[in-house]
N, C-alpha and C positions, 0 to 999 in steps of 0.2 A: 589440448582442444579449441582450434581457436572457431571462432562465431561461426563463418562457414561451413567447420566441418560439423561443429553442433548442428546448426539448420542442414542439415542435409543425411546429418544420423536420424534428428526427428524425423526427417521424411524419410527416409526407409523403415524405421519403427510403425508409423502411424500413419501413414499417406499421404499424400500431397496436400490437400484440399488447401489447409489452414496456412502452410507455410505459403504457396501460389498469390493468397495476398496480404502478405508481407512484402513491405517492398523492399524495406532490408533489418538489419538485428543491427539494434541499438546498442544492446547490452548483453554481454554473454552471459553464461551460464558461470566460467570461471571467475569474469568479473563481478559477476553478484553474488555469489559464496565469497569473496574475500572482503569485500565492502562490510557484508552481515556480519562477519567472523568481528570485525573491526567495530564495529557500532556496538556488538554483544561483549565486547572487550570492554568499551567504553561505556554501560550499563552496567554492568557486572562493576566496574568500580565507583559507579557514582550510588547503587543502591545498595549495596554491600550492607546488610544488618538493616534492610528497611522492608518493612510491609507492602511489597511491593504489586500492582494488578496490571498486569495488561490486558487493556479494549479493544480487542481486536476488532476493527470494521468491514463487516461481511460486505461483499464478500469478497473484493478486491485483495483484501489483505491477507485473506487465508493462509496462504502460501511463505510470503513474508514473515508472519508471525510465527508460524510451525518453525521455520528455519531461526530465527530469531532467537526464540526462547530456548533454544539446543547451543545457544553461544553464550547465553547469561548465565554463566555459574556461582549464582543464589538465587536460595528458594524465592518461587513465584507464582501469583495464582491467575488463572485466564479466563475471562470472562468475553462475551462480546455485544457490539450492538448491532444492528442494522439501517440504515439511512439510505433515503434517495435519494439526491436533486437533478437526476438527469434522466429519468425516464428509460427511454430507448434511444434516446440520441446522442448526439456528442461533447453537444455544451451544457452547461448547468444552466437550471430553468434559474436557479435562485433561489428555491420554495424547498427548505427541506422537511422533511417526513420520517420519524421514530418508526420503522419499522420493524424494531424489535429492541427491546429494553436490556439494562441489566438486572442478572440474577442475583449478584453477590453487591452488600451494601462496601460502599467507597467509603462512609467515613471514619475521619482520619487515618487514610492507609493513602498511600503512594499510589499517584494513576499514571499508568505510561499507555498514553492511546495510540496505537500503533494503524498507520494508514497504509495505501499501496502509495496514492499520490497525493499532492496538493496543486490544486490549480490556481482558482478563484480565492480559496479560505473560507470563503462562507461559510461550507459545511462546516469545516474544522473550527471557524469562529463557532460557529451555534453549539457543536459539539462541548467544548470548554466551557461554554456556558453554560449549558446544563451542566456537566458534572460540578462544576465548581459552588453551584447551587446546591449541593451534596454534602459539602463541608470534606471533600478528602485533607489530607496532610499537603498534599503537591497535586500537579499536574503537569506531564509534559506531554510531547509529540515524538514517534520514532515514525519516519516518512522513508518509504524509499526512495520514492521521485519527489521534486518537486518541479513547479515551471511556475518561475519568477514571472518569468514576459506576461504573465495573464492574473497576477493577484491583482484582488480587487479592497482586500484590507490586507491592516498590518499586521500581520502572522508569520513567524518562522518555526518550522519546525526544529527543536531543540539536540535531534541526534537524523541525519539525513544522510541520505545514502546517494543520489547520483541529481543535479540540474539538470533539465534537461532545455533542448529546446521544444516552442511550442508544436507538438508534431501531435498524431492522434496515436497513442501507443496500445498494445495489447501483447499479452504474453504474462509469465508469473504471477497469475492471478487476476491481472488487468482483462478486462470485458470488452467487446463490442456486439448490444444484444444477445448478453450469454455465453457470446462462444470466443477462441481464442482462450481462454484462461490456462490452460494444459500446456503450452508452448512453452518451453526451458527457459527462455531469456526474454528480453523486452524488445518486443519491434516495432517499427512502425510501419500503421496497417497502409494499406492500399489504399488513395482516394476513391477508389470506382470499388471496392469493398463496402464502402458505407455510406456513401455521396448519397444512393438512391433508394438504400432505408425508409 
């Protein structure tokens, strides 16, 4: 099924409001599924026999994390952190707040942060620094999306799905003001859907 059919199917099943706000589908369900499978295979190979903890960053990474962990063919533990640097806007405030911390101890364990998108890199850099202070065996990053044009710090994901242009994207867990997360693809949001928000 191509991305146009995917969008139409979603519109038929769930209504048109969210679909009407999407300018165009950037990454189809099928493209994402193929890439997640590839990432899972690479992570499986690299972490075979290691004590791996996936740290999902709420809320945007939940769908990516769920799909990715099913493609990792080695035992994993899962924990979550919630951080905020956007409030309800479209650009990072640069101030990172931890809203939910880990429940598990990560000392001497291999940590893989699972992010939906790397933008400026400020939030990710902050997370890596915080987790490094807890003495894990290693820290890696898996990100579905990367916007290299917006990077303010020198940080690169170890496992990357897609590099994308500097557009405001939603779907597959990514939101604007808590909307659009359930879209099954990644789409570019129409400017009029967020400019007056």
